[in-house]
C-alpha positions as CSV (number, residue, x, y, z in Angstrom):
1,M,0.0,0.0,0.0
2,S,1.4,3.4,-0.9
3,G,1.2,6.5,1.2
4,Q,-1.2,8.0,-1.4
5,D,-3.5,4.9,-1.1
6,I,-3.7,5.4,2.6
7,L,-4.8,9.0,2.1
8,Q,-7.4,8.1,-0.5
9,E,-9.1,5.3,1.5
10,P,-11.7,6.9,3.9
11,Q,-12.0,6.2,7.6
12,Q,-8.7,4.6,8.5
13,A,-6.6,4.9,11.6
14,V,-2.8,4.7,11.8
15,F,-0.6,3.6,14.7
16,R,2.9,3.7,15.8
17,V,3.7,1.1,18.5
18,T,7.0,1.1,20.4
19,E,8.0,-1.9,22.5
20,K,11.4,-3.0,23.7
21,G,13.0,-0.1,21.9
22,E,11.6,-1.0,18.5
23,S,8.8,0.8,16.6
24,M,6.4,-0.5,14.0
25,Y,3.7,1.3,12.0
26,F,0.4,0.0,10.8
27,S,-3.0,1.1,9.5
28,V,-6.4,-0.3,10.1
29,P,-9.3,0.1,7.6
30,E,-11.8,1.3,10.2
31,S,-12.8,4.3,12.1
32,V,-10.8,4.1,15.4
33,E,-11.5,7.3,17.3
34,L,-9.8,8.1,20.7
35,L,-12.5,6.3,22.8
36,Q,-12.3,3.2,20.7
37,A,-8.5,3.3,20.8
38,A,-8.6,3.6,24.6
39,A,-11.0,0.7,24.8
40,H,-8.7,-1.5,22.8
41,L,-5.8,-0.5,25.0
42,R,-7.7,-1.3,28.1
43,N,-8.6,-4.8,26.8
44,Y,-4.9,-5.3,25.9
45,L,-3.6,-4.3,29.3
46,S,-6.2,-6.2,31.2
47,D,-5.9,-9.4,29.2
48,K,-2.3,-9.4,28.1
49,K,-0.9,-12.8,27.3
50,A,2.8,-13.6,27.2
51,G,4.2,-12.7,23.8
52,T,1.0,-11.1,22.5
53,K,1.6,-7.9,20.5
54,F,-0.8,-4.9,20.5
55,T,-1.1,-5.2,16.8
56,A,-2.8,-8.6,17.2
57,I,-5.9,-6.6,18.4
58,F,-6.4,-5.5,14.7
59,P,-6.4,-8.6,12.5
60,R,-7.1,-6.4,9.5
61,G,-4.2,-4.2,10.2
62,E,-1.5,-3.6,7.5
63,K,2.1,-2.7,8.1
64,I,3.1,0.7,6.8
65,T,6.3,2.8,6.7
66,Q,7.1,5.8,8.9
67,E,6.7,8.0,5.9
68,Q,3.2,6.7,5.3
69,F,2.4,7.2,9.0
70,D,3.6,10.8,8.8
71,A,1.6,11.4,5.6
72,A,-1.5,10.1,7.3
73,A,-0.9,12.2,10.4
74,A,-0.6,15.3,8.2
75,E,-3.9,14.4,6.5
76,R,-5.4,14.0,10.0
77,M,-4.4,17.5,10.9
78,E,-6.1,18.8,7.7
79,N,-9.3,17.2,8.9
80,T,-10.3,15.8,5.5
81,G,-12.2,12.9,7.2
82,C,-10.0,10.3,5.6
83,I,-8.0,9.5,8.8
84,A,-10.2,8.9,11.8
85,G,-7.2,8.8,14.2
86,A,-3.4,8.8,14.5
87,Y,-1.9,7.3,17.6
88,E,1.5,6.6,19.1
89,L,1.6,3.9,21.8
90,D,4.9,3.7,23.7
91,L,4.8,0.5,25.8
92,D,8.2,1.2,27.2
93,A,7.3,4.7,28.5
94,R,3.6,3.6,29.2
95,T,2.2,6.5,27.2
96,L,-0.5,6.9,24.5
97,S,-0.4,10.0,22.3
98,A,-3.3,11.0,20.1
99,L,-3.3,13.5,17.3
100,N,-5.9,16.2,18.0
101,I,-6.9,18.2,14.9
102,M,-7.0,21.4,17.0
103,D,-4.1,21.0,19.5
104,G,-1.7,18.5,17.9
105,W,-0.3,15.6,19.8
106,K,-1.7,15.1,23.3
107,V,0.0,12.6,25.6
108,Y,-1.6,10.5,28.4
109,A,-0.4,7.8,30.7
110,M,-1.7,4.4,29.4
111,Q,-3.4,3.5,32.7
112,D,-5.3,6.9,32.8
113,M,-6.5,6.2,29.3
114,A,-7.5,2.6,30.1
115,D,-9.3,3.7,33.3
116,A,-11.3,6.4,31.4
117,A,-12.4,3.8,28.8
118,A,-13.4,1.4,31.6
119,Q,-15.6,4.1,33.1
120,A,-17.2,4.9,29.7
121,Y,-18.1,1.3,29.1
122,Q,-19.1,0.5,32.6
123,E,-22.8,0.4,31.7
124,A,-24.0,-1.7,28.7
125,E,-27.0,0.5,27.9
126,M,-25.7,4.0,27.2
127,S,-25.7,6.4,24.3
128,E,-22.4,7.1,22.5
129,D,-22.7,10.7,23.5
130,D,-22.8,9.8,27.2
131,R,-19.9,7.4,26.8
132,W,-17.8,10.2,25.3
133,R,-18.9,12.6,28.0
134,I,-17.8,10.2,30.8
135,F,-14.6,9.4,28.9
136,L,-13.5,13.0,28.4
137,D,-14.5,14.0,31.9
138,R,-12.3,11.3,33.3
139,L,-9.4,12.4,31.1
140,D,-9.8,16.1,32.0
141,G,-6.6,17.5,33.5
142,R,-4.7,14.2,33.0
143,E,-2.7,15.2,29.9
144,L,1.0,14.8,30.6
145,T,2.7,18.2,30.5
146,T,6.2,17.0,31.4
147,P,8.4,14.6,29.3
148,S,8.8,11.1,30.4
149,R,12.5,10.6,31.3
150,L,12.0,7.1,32.8
151,T,11.1,4.2,30.5
152,A,11.1,0.5,31.0
153,R,14.5,0.3,29.2
154,N,16.6,3.1,30.6
155,F,17.1,2.2,34.2
156,Y,17.2,-0.7,36.6
157,F,17.0,-1.4,40.3
158,E,20.0,-2.6,42.4
159,D,20.7,-3.7,46.0
160,S,18.1,-4.6,48.6
161,I,14.6,-3.2,49.0
162,E,14.7,-1.1,52.1
163,A,11.7,-0.6,54.4
164,M,11.7,2.9,55.9
165,D,10.1,4.2,59.1
166,D,7.7,6.4,57.1
167,R,6.1,3.2,55.7
168,T,7.7,3.5,52.3
169,L,9.9,1.1,50.4
170,N,13.2,2.4,48.9
171,F,14.3,1.1,45.5
172,Y,17.8,2.1,44.4
173,V,17.7,3.3,40.8
174,V,20.6,2.9,38.4
175,P,20.1,5.2,35.4
176,C,21.1,4.4,31.9
177,F,20.4,7.9,30.6
178,N,22.0,11.3,30.8
179,V,21.2,12.4,34.3
180,D,22.4,15.9,33.7
181,E,19.7,16.4,31.0
182,A,17.0,14.9,33.3
183,F,17.9,16.5,36.6
184,S,19.9,19.7,35.6
185,T,23.1,18.5,37.3
186,F,26.7,18.4,36.2
187,V,28.0,14.9,36.9
188,E,28.3,13.5,33.3
189,T,31.8,15.0,33.1
190,D,35.5,14.3,33.9
191,E,35.8,17.8,35.5
192,N,34.5,16.6,38.9
193,D,33.8,13.4,40.8
194,H,30.2,14.3,41.6
195,A,27.6,11.6,41.5
196,L,24.0,10.9,42.3
197,N,22.2,8.5,44.6
198,I,18.7,8.0,43.2
199,Y,15.8,6.3,45.0
200,A,12.3,5.6,43.9
201,N,9.9,5.2,46.8
202,Y,6.7,3.1,47.2
203,D,4.0,4.0,49.7
204,M,3.1,0.8,51.4
205,Q,-0.1,2.1,53.0
206,R,-1.5,3.7,49.9
207,R,-0.1,1.0,47.6
208,Q,1.3,3.5,45.1
209,V,4.5,4.9,43.8
210,C,5.5,8.1,45.6
211,D,5.3,11.4,43.6
212,T,9.0,12.2,43.5
213,L,12.3,10.5,43.1
214,E,14.7,11.0,46.1
215,I,18.0,12.2,44.7
216,T,21.2,13.1,46.6
217,L,24.1,14.9,44.8
218,Y,27.4,14.2,46.5
219,G,31.1,14.5,45.8
220,S,34.4,16.1,46.9
221,G,34.3,19.9,47.5
222,I,30.5,20.1,47.9
223,E,28.0,19.4,50.6
224,D,25.4,16.7,50.0
225,Q,22.4,18.3,48.2
226,S,18.9,16.9,48.1
227,L,17.2,17.2,44.7
228,T,13.6,16.6,43.7
229,Y,12.3,15.1,40.4
230,R,8.5,15.0,40.1
231,L,7.2,11.9,38.3
232,N,4.4,12.1,35.8
233,A,1.7,9.4,35.7
234,A,3.4,7.4,33.0
235,E,6.7,7.3,34.8
236,K,4.9,6.1,37.9
237,E,3.3,3.3,35.9
238,V,6.7,2.3,34.6
239,L,8.2,2.3,38.1
240,R,5.2,0.3,39.5
241,E,5.7,-2.5,36.9
242,K,9.5,-2.6,37.5
243,M,9.0,-2.6,41.3
244,E,6.7,-5.5,41.0
245,A,9.1,-7.5,38.8
246,Y,12.1,-6.6,41.1
247,C,10.2,-7.6,44.2
248,M,9.5,-11.1,42.6
249,Q,13.1,-11.4,41.6
250,R,14.5,-10.2,44.9
251,E,12.0,-11.3,47.5
252,H,10.1,-14.0,45.6
253,M,6.7,-12.5,46.4
254,P,4.4,-9.9,44.9
255,L,4.8,-6.3,45.9
256,N,1.5,-6.1,47.7
257,Q,2.4,-9.2,49.8
258,L,5.7,-7.7,50.8
259,C,4.0,-4.5,51.9
260,Q,1.5,-6.4,53.9
261,E,4.2,-8.5,55.7
262,I,6.4,-5.4,56.5
263,L,3.4,-3.4,57.8
264,Q,2.4,-6.2,60.0
265,E,6.0,-6.4,61.4
266,Q,6.1,-2.6,61.9
267,D,2.7,-2.6,63.7
268,A,3.5,-5.6,66.0
269,P,5.3,-3.6,68.7
270,M,2.5,-1.1,68.9
271,Q,-0.1,-3.8,69.2
272,E,2.0,-5.4,72.0
273,M,2.2,-2.1,73.9
274,Q,-1.6,-1.7,73.7
275,L,-2.0,-5.2,75.2
């Protein structure tokens, strides 16, 4: 199929899907608007089988080139009605981007998008207008306004998982990206011996990733400095999945179970005092 063919065939949608550092492009000969794309994403995330690709959701999908995708995206912005939607799904960064004909690309955390679709389809008997209203209300204010620095492929955890007195778990983060660009530091240089300690924290009571990374800048000639990096929703999704996997690898149990056991241990002395 040529790029011109894509533009001439009405009511198609185009996708770019990135997973494990590789991107592929495909088109589907159907009207996939944002609500439908979110519903497909929700089904994929909730019923993901080992080795199943997102593209398998669309059996009529056809592989296209990046140039064809870009041409279709440009046609989408011209609002000719030929392209119902253009989407970029980054499974490494856990984001879904949709091309809005008025505002350009808008980026959301995958889980936010999936949750909005779940709310919209919660009731079987509902008008399409009502589904859209619920869906858009749920997404309101959730657009990602900061870039996602953390992806599934550019960091890993190391050392033990530490339980802290404030009922959080500490995960030591080893970055595989340029930390100066991400955190506005000056450590990626031979001019000093400065370095960073980076921790991602998990709130055991609320069962969620904490909002910020805990970063300490240290080195000769300077006092230790505490830095803050606020995580967006997609980065928190990435961290949650990696924490879950690391917990199974390190502690041989799910993250929730580890939290439950540690909280019980921390509460035991208090319960004994009350007795």
